[in-house]
C-alpha positions as CSV (number, residue, x, y, z in Angstrom):
1,M,0.0,0.0,0.0
2,A,1.3,3.4,-1.0
3,G,-0.4,5.3,1.8
4,F,-0.9,9.1,1.6
5,S,1.9,11.6,0.7
6,E,2.3,14.9,2.5
7,E,1.2,16.8,-0.6
8,E,-2.0,14.7,-0.8
9,L,-2.7,15.3,2.9
10,L,-2.0,19.0,2.6
11,L,-4.5,19.2,-0.3
12,L,-7.2,17.5,1.8
13,N,-6.3,19.8,4.7
14,N,-7.2,22.8,2.5
15,Y,-10.4,21.2,1.3
16,I,-11.8,20.4,4.7
17,Y,-12.0,24.1,5.6
18,F,-14.8,24.4,3.1
19,D,-18.3,23.7,4.4
20,C,-19.0,21.3,1.5
21,A,-16.4,19.0,2.9
22,A,-18.8,18.1,5.7
23,K,-22.1,18.5,3.8
24,C,-21.3,16.7,0.5
25,P,-21.3,12.9,0.7
26,S,-18.5,12.7,-1.9
27,I,-15.7,14.8,-3.2
28,E,-17.2,14.4,-6.7
29,E,-20.4,16.1,-5.6
30,A,-18.4,19.1,-4.1
31,L,-16.4,19.4,-7.4
32,N,-19.6,19.5,-9.4
33,A,-21.1,22.1,-7.1
34,Y,-18.4,24.7,-7.9
35,G,-17.0,23.5,-11.3
36,K,-18.4,24.5,-14.7
37,S,-18.6,21.5,-17.0
38,D,-17.8,21.8,-20.7
39,G,-20.1,18.9,-21.6
40,A,-17.2,16.5,-22.2
41,G,-16.6,15.6,-18.6
42,N,-14.1,18.4,-17.9
43,R,-14.6,21.1,-15.2
44,S,-13.2,24.6,-14.9
45,Y,-13.1,26.8,-11.7
46,S,-13.2,30.5,-11.4
47,G,-12.5,32.7,-8.4
48,E,-16.0,34.3,-8.8
49,D,-17.6,31.0,-8.0
50,F,-15.9,31.1,-4.5
51,R,-16.8,34.7,-3.6
52,A,-19.1,33.6,-0.8
53,V,-17.2,30.5,0.4
54,A,-13.5,31.4,0.3
55,C,-12.2,30.8,3.9
56,A,-9.2,30.1,6.1
57,G,-7.2,33.0,4.8
58,M,-7.6,32.0,1.1
59,S,-8.6,34.4,-1.6
60,E,-11.2,33.6,-4.2
61,E,-8.5,32.5,-6.6
62,D,-6.7,30.5,-3.9
63,A,-10.0,28.6,-3.3
64,A,-10.4,28.0,-7.0
65,D,-6.9,26.6,-7.2
66,V,-7.5,24.2,-4.4
67,F,-10.5,22.7,-6.3
68,R,-8.5,22.6,-9.5
69,R,-5.8,20.6,-7.8
70,L,-8.4,18.3,-6.1
71,D,-10.1,17.7,-9.4
72,Q,-6.9,16.7,-11.0
73,A,-5.8,14.5,-8.1
74,T,-9.1,12.6,-8.0
75,A,-9.5,12.3,-11.8
76,A,-8.6,9.1,-13.7
77,G,-4.9,8.4,-13.3
78,G,-4.6,10.9,-10.4
79,S,-3.0,9.9,-7.1
80,L,-6.4,10.2,-5.3
81,E,-8.5,8.5,-7.9
82,G,-11.4,6.6,-6.4
83,L,-11.1,8.4,-3.0
84,T,-14.2,8.0,-0.9
85,I,-15.5,9.8,2.2
86,E,-16.3,7.1,4.8
87,R,-17.1,9.1,8.0
88,V,-17.8,12.7,8.8
89,L,-17.6,14.6,12.1
90,D,-18.9,18.2,12.4
91,E,-19.8,19.1,16.0
92,G,-18.5,20.8,19.1
93,G,-16.2,23.0,16.9
94,V,-14.5,19.9,15.6
95,R,-14.7,18.9,11.9
96,A,-13.1,15.8,10.5
97,I,-13.5,13.4,7.6
98,C,-12.3,9.8,7.2
99,V,-11.3,9.1,3.6
100,K,-10.3,5.8,1.9
101,K,-8.4,4.9,-1.2
102,P,-9.5,2.0,-3.4
103,D,-6.6,-0.1,-1.9
104,G,-8.1,0.2,1.5
105,E,-5.7,2.8,2.9
106,A,-7.6,5.2,5.1
107,A,-6.9,8.7,6.6
108,V,-8.6,11.1,9.0
109,I,-8.3,14.8,8.3
110,F,-9.0,17.3,11.1
111,R,-9.9,20.9,10.3
112,G,-8.2,23.9,12.0
113,T,-9.8,26.4,14.3
114,G,-12.4,27.5,11.7
115,G,-13.4,30.7,13.4
116,T,-15.8,29.2,16.0
117,Y,-16.0,30.5,19.6
118,E,-15.6,27.0,21.0
119,A,-12.4,26.4,19.0
120,W,-10.7,29.6,20.0
121,L,-11.6,29.0,23.6
122,D,-10.2,25.5,23.4
123,N,-7.0,26.8,21.8
124,V,-6.2,28.8,24.9
125,R,-7.4,26.1,27.3
126,G,-4.9,23.8,25.7
127,E,-2.1,26.0,27.2
128,F,-2.9,24.6,30.6
129,V,-5.5,21.9,30.5
130,V,-4.2,18.3,29.9
131,D,-7.0,17.0,27.7
132,T,-9.4,19.6,26.3
133,H,-13.0,19.1,25.3
134,M,-12.3,19.2,21.6
135,Q,-9.4,16.8,21.9
136,K,-11.7,14.3,23.6
137,I,-14.2,14.7,20.8
138,A,-11.5,14.0,18.3
139,S,-10.3,10.9,20.1
140,D,-13.9,9.6,20.4
141,F,-14.3,10.0,16.6
142,I,-11.2,7.8,16.1
143,R,-12.2,5.2,18.6
144,Y,-15.8,4.8,17.8
145,D,-16.7,6.2,14.4
146,C,-13.4,5.0,12.8
147,G,-13.0,2.0,15.1
148,A,-13.1,-0.4,12.1
149,Y,-10.0,1.1,10.7
150,T,-6.4,0.3,11.7
151,D,-3.1,1.7,10.4
152,L,-4.8,5.0,10.0
153,T,-3.0,8.1,8.7
154,V,-4.1,11.2,10.6
155,S,-3.5,14.8,9.6
156,G,-4.6,18.4,10.3
157,H,-3.6,22.0,9.9
158,S,-3.2,24.4,12.9
159,K,-5.7,23.3,15.6
160,G,-6.3,20.2,13.4
161,G,-2.6,19.4,13.5
162,N,-2.8,19.5,17.3
163,L,-5.8,17.2,17.3
164,A,-4.1,14.8,14.9
165,Q,-1.1,14.6,17.2
166,F,-3.3,14.2,20.2
167,V,-5.2,11.1,18.8
168,T,-1.8,9.6,17.8
169,V,-0.9,9.6,21.4
170,V,-4.1,8.5,23.0
171,C,-5.3,6.2,20.2
172,G,-1.9,4.9,19.2
173,Q,-2.9,1.3,18.4
174,Q,-5.1,2.5,15.5
175,I,-2.7,5.0,14.0
176,A,0.3,4.3,11.8
177,S,1.3,7.8,10.8
178,C,0.6,11.5,11.6
179,V,1.4,14.6,9.6
180,S,0.7,17.9,11.4
181,F,0.8,21.1,9.4
182,D,1.6,24.2,11.5
183,G,0.0,22.5,14.5
184,Q,0.7,23.7,18.0
185,G,2.3,21.5,20.7
186,F,1.2,20.5,24.3
187,N,1.6,21.8,27.8
188,R,4.0,20.3,30.4
189,E,1.2,18.5,32.3
190,F,0.2,16.7,29.1
191,L,3.8,15.6,28.6
192,Q,4.0,14.3,32.1
193,E,0.7,12.5,32.2
194,H,1.1,10.8,28.7
195,A,4.9,10.3,28.9
196,E,4.8,6.6,27.9
197,E,2.3,7.1,25.1
198,I,4.3,10.0,23.7
199,A,7.5,8.0,23.7
200,T,5.7,5.4,21.5
201,A,3.9,7.9,19.3
202,K,6.8,10.3,18.7
203,E,8.3,8.5,15.7
204,K,4.9,8.4,14.0
205,I,4.5,12.2,14.1
206,R,5.9,14.5,11.4
207,S,5.4,18.3,11.7
208,V,5.5,20.3,8.4
209,C,5.6,24.0,9.1
210,A,6.0,27.3,7.3
211,N,9.3,28.9,8.3
212,N,7.5,32.1,9.4
213,D,4.4,30.5,11.0
214,Y,3.6,31.6,14.6
215,V,1.3,28.8,15.7
216,N,3.6,25.7,15.5
217,I,5.9,27.4,18.0
218,L,3.3,27.4,20.8
219,L,4.0,25.0,23.7
220,N,6.0,21.8,23.4
221,S,6.4,19.8,20.2
222,I,6.2,16.0,20.4
223,A,7.0,15.5,16.7
224,G,9.7,13.0,15.9
225,E,10.6,15.0,12.8
226,T,10.0,18.7,11.9
227,V,10.2,20.0,8.3
228,Y,10.1,23.6,7.3
229,I,8.7,25.1,4.1
230,R,9.9,28.5,2.9
231,N,6.8,30.6,2.8
232,K,7.0,33.6,0.5
233,D,3.8,35.1,1.9
234,R,4.9,37.4,4.7
235,S,1.5,38.8,5.8
236,P,0.2,37.7,9.2
237,V,-2.7,35.8,7.6
238,G,-0.5,34.2,4.9
239,A,2.1,33.1,7.4
240,H,-0.4,30.7,8.9
241,C,-2.5,29.9,5.9
242,S,-2.7,26.2,4.8
243,Y,-2.8,27.3,1.2
244,S,0.6,29.0,1.6
245,L,2.1,25.6,2.4
246,L,0.5,24.1,-0.7
247,K,1.4,27.0,-3.0
248,Y,5.0,27.5,-1.9
249,G,5.9,24.0,-0.8
250,Q,8.5,22.0,-2.7
251,F,7.6,18.3,-2.9
252,D,9.6,15.4,-4.2
253,E,8.5,12.7,-6.6
254,E,6.8,10.8,-3.7
255,G,4.9,13.9,-2.7
256,N,6.8,14.7,0.5
257,A,8.0,18.1,1.4
258,R,11.7,19.0,0.9
259,R,13.9,18.3,3.9
260,Y,16.4,21.0,4.9
261,K,19.5,20.2,6.9
262,L,19.1,23.3,9.1
263,N,16.2,25.0,10.9
264,I,15.1,27.7,8.5
265,Q,12.7,29.5,10.8
266,T,12.9,33.3,10.6
267,P,14.7,35.1,13.4
268,F,11.5,36.9,14.4
269,I,9.7,33.6,14.9
270,K,12.6,32.2,16.9
271,A,12.5,35.3,19.2
272,M,8.7,35.1,19.4
273,K,8.9,31.5,20.6
274,T,11.3,32.5,23.4
275,V,8.9,35.2,24.6
276,V,5.7,33.0,24.4
277,D,7.5,30.2,26.3
278,G,8.5,32.6,29.0
279,I,4.9,34.0,29.5
280,V,3.3,30.5,29.5
281,G,5.9,29.2,31.9
282,A,5.3,32.1,34.3
283,V,1.6,31.6,34.3
284,G,2.2,27.8,34.7
285,L,4.0,28.5,38.0
286,L,0.8,29.8,39.7
287,P,-0.2,27.6,42.6
288,D,-3.4,25.6,42.8
289,N,-5.5,26.0,39.7
290,G,-4.5,29.6,39.0
291,N,-3.3,28.8,35.5
292,E,-6.6,27.3,34.6
293,R,-8.5,30.4,35.8
294,I,-6.2,32.7,33.9
295,S,-6.6,30.5,30.8
296,E,-10.4,30.7,31.0
297,L,-10.2,34.5,31.2
298,L,-7.7,34.8,28.3
299,G,-9.7,32.2,26.3
300,S,-13.0,34.0,26.6
301,I,-11.3,37.3,25.5
302,V,-9.5,35.7,22.6
303,A,-12.6,33.7,21.5
304,T,-14.8,36.8,21.6
305,A,-12.3,38.8,19.6
306,F,-11.7,36.3,16.8
307,C,-15.0,34.4,16.6
308,C,-16.3,34.7,13.0
309,E,-19.3,32.4,13.1
310,R,-21.6,34.7,15.3
311,E,-24.8,33.3,13.8
312,T,-24.1,29.8,15.2
313,N,-22.6,30.9,18.5
314,K,-25.0,30.4,21.4
315,V,-22.6,31.6,24.1
316,D,-23.2,34.9,25.9
317,E,-19.7,36.1,25.3
318,W,-19.5,39.1,27.6
319,Q,-21.1,37.1,30.5
320,E,-18.3,34.5,29.9
321,I,-15.7,37.2,30.3
322,K,-17.4,38.6,33.4
323,D,-17.6,35.2,35.0
324,S,-14.0,34.2,34.3
325,A,-12.8,37.6,35.4
326,L,-14.7,37.2,38.7
327,S,-13.1,33.8,39.1
328,V,-9.6,35.3,38.7
329,Y,-10.4,38.1,41.1
330,S,-11.6,35.6,43.8
331,Y,-8.4,33.5,43.2
332,A,-6.2,36.6,43.7
333,K,-8.0,37.5,46.9
334,E,-7.5,34.0,48.3
335,R,-3.8,34.0,47.4
336,L,-3.3,37.4,48.9
337,G,-5.2,36.5,52.1
338,I,-7.9,39.1,51.7
339,Y,-11.2,37.9,53.0
340,D,-14.6,39.6,53.1
341,P,-15.8,40.0,56.8
342,D,-18.9,38.2,57.9
343,E,-22.1,40.2,57.4
344,G,-22.6,42.6,60.4
345,A,-19.1,42.0,61.8
346,V,-17.2,45.0,63.0
347,R,-13.4,44.9,63.5
348,L,-12.1,47.1,66.3
349,N,-8.5,48.0,67.3
350,A,-6.2,44.9,67.3
351,P,-2.6,44.5,68.3
352,N,-1.5,43.3,64.9
353,I,-3.3,46.1,62.9
354,H,-0.1,47.8,61.8
355,E,1.4,44.4,60.6
356,D,-1.8,43.7,58.6
357,F,-1.7,47.1,56.9
358,D,2.1,46.8,56.2
359,R,1.1,43.7,54.2
360,L,-1.7,45.6,52.5
361,D,0.8,48.4,51.6
362,C,3.0,45.8,50.0
363,V,0.0,44.4,48.0
364,I,-1.0,47.9,46.8
365,S,2.5,48.5,45.6
366,Q,2.5,45.1,43.7
367,L,-0.9,45.8,42.2
368,E,0.3,49.2,40.9
369,D,3.4,47.6,39.5
370,I,1.3,45.0,37.7
371,R,-1.0,47.8,36.4
372,Q,2.0,49.7,35.0
373,R,3.4,46.6,33.3
374,I,0.1,45.8,31.7
375,A,-0.3,49.4,30.5
376,S,3.2,49.2,29.1
377,G,2.4,45.9,27.4
378,M,-0.7,47.4,25.8
379,E,1.4,50.2,24.3
380,S,3.6,47.5,22.7
381,V,0.5,45.6,21.5
382,S,-0.9,48.8,20.0
383,S,2.4,49.4,18.2
384,I,2.5,45.8,16.8
385,R,-1.2,46.1,15.8
386,E,-0.4,49.2,13.7
387,E,2.3,47.2,11.9
388,L,0.0,44.3,11.3
389,N,-2.8,46.6,10.0
390,R,-0.6,47.6,7.1
391,D,-0.7,43.9,6.0
392,I,-4.2,43.0,6.9
393,I,-6.0,46.4,6.5
394,A,-8.7,44.6,4.4
395,D,-9.7,42.6,7.4
396,L,-11.9,45.3,8.9
397,Y,-13.7,42.9,11.2
398,L,-10.5,41.8,12.9
399,S,-9.5,45.4,13.4
400,A,-12.8,46.3,14.9
401,S,-12.7,43.3,17.2
402,I,-9.2,44.3,18.5
403,D,-10.5,47.8,19.1
404,R,-13.3,46.6,21.2
405,V,-11.0,44.4,23.3
406,S,-8.5,47.2,23.7
407,E,-11.2,49.6,24.8
408,R,-12.4,47.3,27.5
409,M,-8.9,46.6,28.7
410,D,-8.3,50.3,29.0
411,K,-11.4,50.6,31.2
412,N,-10.2,47.6,33.3
413,L,-6.8,49.2,33.8
414,A,-8.5,52.4,34.9
415,G,-10.5,50.4,37.3
416,L,-7.4,48.7,38.7
417,H,-5.8,52.1,39.1
418,N,-8.8,53.4,41.0
419,T,-8.8,50.3,43.2
420,T,-5.2,50.7,44.2
421,N,-5.8,54.4,45.0
422,G,-8.8,53.4,47.1
423,L,-6.9,50.8,49.0
424,Y,-4.1,53.3,49.7
425,D,-6.7,55.8,51.0
426,I,-8.1,53.1,53.3
427,T,-4.7,52.3,54.8
428,V,-4.1,56.0,55.5
429,L,-7.4,56.4,57.2
430,Y,-7.0,53.3,59.4
431,R,-3.4,54.3,60.4
432,R,-4.7,57.7,61.4
433,N,-7.5,56.2,63.4
434,E,-5.1,53.8,65.1
435,E,-2.8,56.7,66.1
436,E,-5.8,58.6,67.5
437,L,-6.9,55.5,69.5
438,A,-3.4,54.9,70.8
439,G,-3.2,58.6,71.9
440,L,-6.5,58.3,73.8
441,A,-5.4,55.1,75.5
442,G,-2.3,56.8,76.7
443,M,-4.1,59.7,78.4
């Protein structure tokens, strides 16, 4: 059995982003839906036909090219001739198709994030949660819907690449090979909990990445081999677009991406990985479940900013942000030892009052330092955003989303500043009262 080449898998990874991949029972039906027949069995594709369905960072012409390539590959004599769709999953933010060649060779392709609220939230949760909800959906699809298949090839782009790697670890007996395209890695807890399975699965996993991609650098890679493709598209969207890998990738006669002897990642991406690893590592050091609470807050903000499928999103986004923010606030109070008094209780003069307020002074100073650092960080983010806007100025929705999040963060920073000032005023008043009480006691 010849199996699936990396070029074939990459073509299918581009195809699965289109809704027809989950709705059409066969690839032939999807090709007929968008292709114009000349009456002799030949189809042609125009960018105009994809005006309403171009997705995943692809232009209309990019989308048309994907379908041209897929038509050629599945035609008589093509490498994917006779390919059939055996199983389909499209729920909970996870989309996957199980395809089979006439010789019985089967593969499962997982879609990337796809713009849903659930997927963006799950992306951030994956920074700190061992097995996320979407990862469990993916593994159930392999175990139950595709349980009749062994020696599966699994693949995916971005979030799909992470899901493909995940199922290779937890469903290892069914999977012979995994190809992840620009897929992110896993957190330290996952590496520890699944250490034995990862050791077995590692040699099955190949990671194929654009040299300027910013997603595959997230967290810890478990791939046995990593291959980089020189991506000539330097825009933020193009750097992580699955079509860029297909367009600029160099593949050998067997359909596998060219192997470079050295790591050809760009200097910016290498530096970015160092920064991201440092931030995630710092949050990971929080005691108890602090990292999970922080990830819920970050996840709800990111998911709200980048969710594209509003019409299918049933989540009250701002309520999610408020609830997770309250959870982080409660966690901070607990760690700092600040407790609300019982209802009706009145605290009078106590011997350790000065010690307590010395600690509160320290907390106020730390909060103000945190506020200043966040404010400084926001200035850097604004600067970076201006740079990005020059490349993705056409994406007005993304720009508006970032503006909304920035506006709310500015209000939160102002609130934090008012809180620290209020706490400081309270300490001054209590110390003044303590001095007055001490003076009366000495009379």
